[in-house]
N, C-alpha and C positions, 0 to 999 in steps of 0.2 A: 425481440426488439433489436434492430440494427443500430449500432452506435456509431457516431461520428467522433473520431478520436481527436480531431483538430478544432481549434477555435471554440472551445467550450467556455462558458462563463465560470467565474471562480466558484468552486465547490458545487458546481452543478452535477457533475458525474464523478464518482469515486470508484476506482477499480481495485480489486484485491486478489491476492493469491497467497499460497504458502509454499515454502521450500524447506528442505532438510539441511541440517548443519551438524557436523561432527562435534560432539561434546564428550570428551574422554573416550570411552570405548562404545558409545552408543550414539544414536541419532536424536537430535532435538529439532525443533521447527521454529521458523520465524514467519510472521505474517506482517505484511505491509498494506497500507491503504494509500493509494496514489490518486491525487487530484488531476483529472485530465486537463484542467486549465493550464497548469505549468509543470506537470510531472513531479510535483513536490510530494514527498512522503509525509502525509499529514498524521498518520497513526502507525504504530508498529508494536509488536510484542514478540516475545520468545518464550518457548515452553517445551516441556518434555513430550507433550502429546499433540497430535494434529486434530484438534477438536474445535467445536464452536466456542468454547471458553477462551481459546487463544485468539479467535477473531473478535470476540467481545472485549477482550483486554486491549486489542488494537484500537477499537472504537473508544474505549475509556481513556486512551492516551491522547486523543485528538484535542488540541487546544481550540477553543471557540465553540460556537453553538452547532451541535450536530443537526439541528433543524435546517441549517443552511444547505446541507447535502440533499439534493433532489433524488438522485438515482445511485444505487449501489450495484455495481456490475461485477460478476464473478463467473468462474466456471461452475460446473454442476457437482462439485465435490460435496460430500456429506457434511463437511464442516461448515458449509454455507447454506445448505437446504435443511433446516431443522427448526424446532420450536424456539430455541434460544435466540437465534438470529431473527426469526420471524417477530419475536417480541421486541427485540432491540429496534428493528426497522419500523415497526408499528408505533413504538413509543415516540420516535422522532420524525414520524411521517415521511419516511424515506421509501421510495419505490424500489422494488427489487428488479434486477435485470440479470438473466442467466444466459450464458453462451448457448448457442445451438449445439445439439449433440454432434460430436465428431467434427466440430469446426474450431480449431485452435486459434484462428485469426480473430475470433470474437473477443478474446481476452489478450490481444497482442501487446497492449501497453504494459500490463502487469507482467507478462512473460518477458518482454524486453527489459523491464526494470529488474527482474530477477536474474536475467543474464548478466546485467551489469553488476548486481550484488554478488553473484557467484564468482565473477571474474575479479572484482576489486576487493571484496571483503572476505569471502568464504574460501577462495582458492588456497589450497595448501595449509589451511588453518585447522588446528584441532584445539578447541577451547577446553580449558581445564575443568570448567563447571558451568552450570546454567547461569550463575551470577556473572561469571567472566563473559559469557556470550552476551548477556543483557547490557553490561557496561560497554562492551566494544560495539554493540549494535547501536546504542544511543550515540556514541561518538561518531560512528559511520553515518548515521542519518543526519546528524548535525552538519558534517562535512558535505554530504550529498546535497543537502538543501541550501546551504549557505556559501559553499566554496566551489563545488564541482561545476564546471562550465558545461552547458548543454548547447550543442550547435543548433538544435531545433528551437531554442529560445533566444536566438541572436547572440550566442556566445555569452550568455548571462547565467548566473545560478538561478534555480527556481525562486528563491526568496527575493533576489534582486529583480527578477522579471515581474514577480507579483507586485512588488513595491512600486516599480515604475509604471506598470500597466494600470493598476488600480488607482494610482495617483492621478493619471490622465483622465480616468473615468469620472472621478469625483468633482 
């Protein structure tokens, strides 16, 4: 399925990916769920392993009804293509969309979001514990959604853009 990254309705398409983060002397992972409507991080998690459970935890952190999500788009990583995620998507009637093999542009929004996260949040950071990472990630997501200005959103934060845009629709 070819995705259109711009002008999506609220919670129509959510994209996701994972990246690694230094915690002490080892690597841990973060997962984010990004709404294509306004590039808001609607779900996130951090954990020791790059697994479907980490993705499921990100879904569990979403505020609001998961049935509002129509399509969940990811790359072809094993953490996304498995029974745990199949069951989660089926339970909330969410359609799966996977990137084409060898085509990184299919998941461009989540890759761009992680580039921002790695630059603004992860760069030169070594978190002392998983708990420390989780607390700092929650603070960063709050800042990213509520305070960080996005030029593609008319120089508004994702939450401000959502509030203005959805108010006009109602």
